[in-house]
ROGU-641211 format. One line per field, with one value per residue: residue in one letter; residue number from 1; x, y, z of N, C-alpha, C in turn. Coordinates in pm, 1 decimal, decimal comma. Layout:
BEGIN
type = [a;...];
seq = [NUM;...];
npx = [X;...];
npy = [Y;...];
npz = [Z;...];
capx = [X;...];
capy = [Y;...];
capz = [Z;...];
cpx = [X;...];
cpy = [Y;...];
cpz = [Z;...];
This chain:
BEGIN
type = [m;f;a;r;v;a;q;v;s;a;a;g;a;i;a;l;s;l;g;l;l;a;a;p;s;a;s;a;a;a;t;p;e;k;s;a;t;p;v;d;g;s;a;s;v;c;l;n;i;p;v;p;p;v;s;v;s;i;c;l];
seq = [1;2;3;4;5;6;7;8;9;10;11;12;13;14;15;16;17;18;19;20;21;22;23;24;25;26;27;28;29;30;31;32;33;34;35;36;37;38;39;40;41;42;43;44;45;46;47;48;49;50;51;52;53;54;55;56;57;58;59;60];
npx = [2785,4;2712,8;2475,2;2290,3;2222,4;2151,1;1904,6;1751,5;1730,9;1583,1;1383,7;1253,9;1203,8;981,7;790,2;759,9;676,9;431,3;296,0;289,7;111,8;-145,3;-243,9;-490,1;-535,8;-464,0;-710,9;-757,4;-943,5;-1296,9;-1563,3;-1949,9;-2060,8;-1859,4;-1779,7;-1630,9;-1750,1;-1853,9;-1734,0;-1786,3;-1529,5;-1200,8;-847,0;-605,1;-301,9;-119,2;211,3;307,0;521,3;708,4;821,2;962,9;853,3;603,3;412,2;489,3;262,5;293,4;97,6;-29,4];
npy = [-10670,1;-10890,0;-10959,2;-10769,6;-10801,5;-11137,0;-11059,2;-10884,6;-11097,7;-11280,3;-11152,1;-11085,4;-11378,8;-11448,3;-11263,2;-11342,2;-11629,8;-11600,0;-11473,6;-11667,7;-11885,7;-11717,4;-11641,2;-11762,3;-12065,7;-12075,4;-12132,9;-12255,5;-12338,2;-12301,3;-12205,7;-12239,9;-11995,9;-11831,0;-11782,8;-11637,9;-11275,0;-11202,7;-10870,3;-10599,4;-10400,7;-10317,8;-10395,1;-10151,2;-10074,6;-9813,6;-9585,5;-9297,9;-9061,2;-8804,8;-8547,1;-8198,1;-7933,6;-8127,6;-8419,9;-8724,3;-9011,6;-9312,8;-9604,2;-9953,7];
npz = [-4854,1;-5025,8;-4829,8;-4871,5;-5149,8;-5114,9;-4936,6;-5101,7;-5335,1;-5187,1;-5118,1;-5381,4;-5477,2;-5266,2;-5352,2;-5621,1;-5580,4;-5430,5;-5591,1;-5808,3;-5687,1;-5623,8;-5864,9;-6080,4;-6298,5;-6677,2;-6920,1;-7241,7;-7360,0;-7504,6;-7363,5;-7389,5;-7273,3;-7247,9;-7526,0;-7804,7;-7935,5;-8247,7;-8481,2;-8585,8;-8823,9;-8734,0;-8562,4;-8427,5;-8370,2;-8263,7;-8273,2;-8118,9;-8177,2;-8025,8;-8196,7;-8198,6;-8365,6;-8430,1;-8383,3;-8477,4;-8596,0;-8635,0;-8741,2;-8742,3];
capx = [2717,0;2640,5;2392,3;2222,0;2169,0;2026,5;1770,2;1686,9;1669,0;1478,1;1223,2;1170,5;1154,6;886,6;664,6;735,2;576,2;288,0;167,1;236,3;49,0;-263,1;-285,7;-563,9;-464,0;-526,8;-742,7;-796,6;-1105,0;-1378,0;-1692,7;-2070,0;-2099,6;-1756,8;-1759,3;-1588,1;-1849,7;-1795,1;-1769,9;-1743,3;-1426,4;-1056,3;-794,4;-487,9;-194,0;-26,6;314,4;312,2;651,2;689,2;921,6;926,6;704,0;502,9;404,7;442,8;245,4;272,4;2,8;-28,0];
capy = [-10648,3;-11047,5;-10983,4;-10730,0;-10897,5;-11233,2;-11013,9;-10886,0;-11212,5;-11388,6;-11087,5;-11133,0;-11483,1;-11467,4;-11222,7;-11443,8;-11738,8;-11540,8;-11446,8;-11769,1;-11946,0;-11678,7;-11643,6;-11863,5;-12093,6;-12016,1;-12251,7;-12205,7;-12410,9;-12198,7;-12247,9;-12168,2;-11908,6;-11751,7;-11789,3;-11481,3;-11232,5;-11133,1;-10715,6;-10520,5;-10297,9;-10387,4;-10331,2;-10081,5;-10039,7;-9671,2;-9543,2;-9167,2;-9017,2;-8669,7;-8455,9;-8066,3;-7939,3;-8196,8;-8513,1;-8799,0;-9108,9;-9466,7;-9714,4;-10062,7];
capz = [-4985,2;-5037,5;-4727,6;-4939,5;-5282,6;-5105,4;-4900,2;-5253,8;-5397,0;-5112,2;-5158,0;-5504,4;-5454,2;-5231,5;-5408,8;-5742,7;-5551,5;-5402,4;-5740,6;-5885,1;-5621,6;-5621,9;-5985,0;-6173,9;-6369,5;-6773,7;-7004,4;-7365,8;-7367,3;-7514,9;-7308,7;-7449,9;-7214,1;-7260,0;-7669,1;-7872,4;-7981,3;-8384,1;-8412,5;-8684,9;-8745,4;-8717,1;-8431,6;-8489,9;-8300,9;-8334,7;-8207,4;-8136,9;-8158,5;-8068,4;-8276,4;-8188,3;-8322,7;-8454,7;-8345,6;-8581,1;-8562,9;-8695,9;-8696,7;-8819,3];
cpx = [2651,1;2527,2;2270,6;2136,0;2115,1;1904,2;1714,5;1645,5;1577,2;1342,8;1159,3;1137,9;1061,3;769,0;658,7;649,2;432,7;223,4;152,0;133,1;-139,4;-343,9;-387,2;-489,7;-550,0;-612,1;-803,9;-888,7;-1195,9;-1500,8;-1811,3;-2097,1;-1987,2;-1730,0;-1681,4;-1690,6;-1793,2;-1831,1;-1729,6;-1634,8;-1278,4;-955,0;-650,6;-387,9;-105,0;57,6;323,4;458,8;684,1;813,2;912,9;926,8;616,7;500,9;380,2;371,4;238,4;180,7;16,9;-183,9];
cpy = [-10761,0;-11041,8;-10900,5;-10776,3;-11036,6;-11171,4;-10989,5;-10978,6;-11303,4;-11260,4;-11113,3;-11271,8;-11530,8;-11406,9;-11286,7;-11553,3;-11715,7;-11549,5;-11529,7;-11872,0;-11863,1;-11657,3;-11760,4;-11933,2;-12062,1;-12149,6;-12199,5;-12296,2;-12326,0;-12286,5;-12175,3;-12062,5;-11752,9;-11743,2;-11661,2;-11424,8;-11150,5;-10976,2;-10705,2;-10432,8;-10400,6;-10323,8;-10271,2;-10071,2;-9920,2;-9651,5;-9376,0;-9132,2;-8846,4;-8644,1;-8316,9;-8001,2;-7989,4;-8309,4;-8632,3;-8989,1;-9254,9;-9582,3;-9854,8;-10118,5];
cpz = [-5032,5;-4980,4;-4821,6;-5044,4;-5202,3;-5024,4;-5039,0;-5331,1;-5320,1;-5149,9;-5274,5;-5518,9;-5423,5;-5285,0;-5569,7;-5722,0;-5496,0;-5531,3;-5808,4;-5807,1;-5625,0;-5752,7;-6003,1;-6273,9;-6511,4;-6806,7;-7116,1;-7436,9;-7397,2;-7450,9;-7367,8;-7402,6;-7260,2;-7390,0;-7681,6;-7947,2;-8101,3;-8332,3;-8548,1;-8713,6;-8763,1;-8609,0;-8498,2;-8369,3;-8342,4;-8220,1;-8232,4;-8109,9;-8176,3;-8088,9;-8270,7;-8335,3;-8359,8;-8393,6;-8441,2;-8553,1;-8685,5;-8650,9;-8788,6;-8834,0];
């Protein structure tokens, strides 16, 4: 049982380390080429809850 847990843990550690090495580093500095574009409108987040026979939508 211990060997199985060790194998799963080792596989997870390898996958996580490869993901961290392959991911580019993030930068919060805005460059002139990649600045934010103003848009009209708004963003909303909705949650649909299916309750037979209707579906209830909750939006923020």
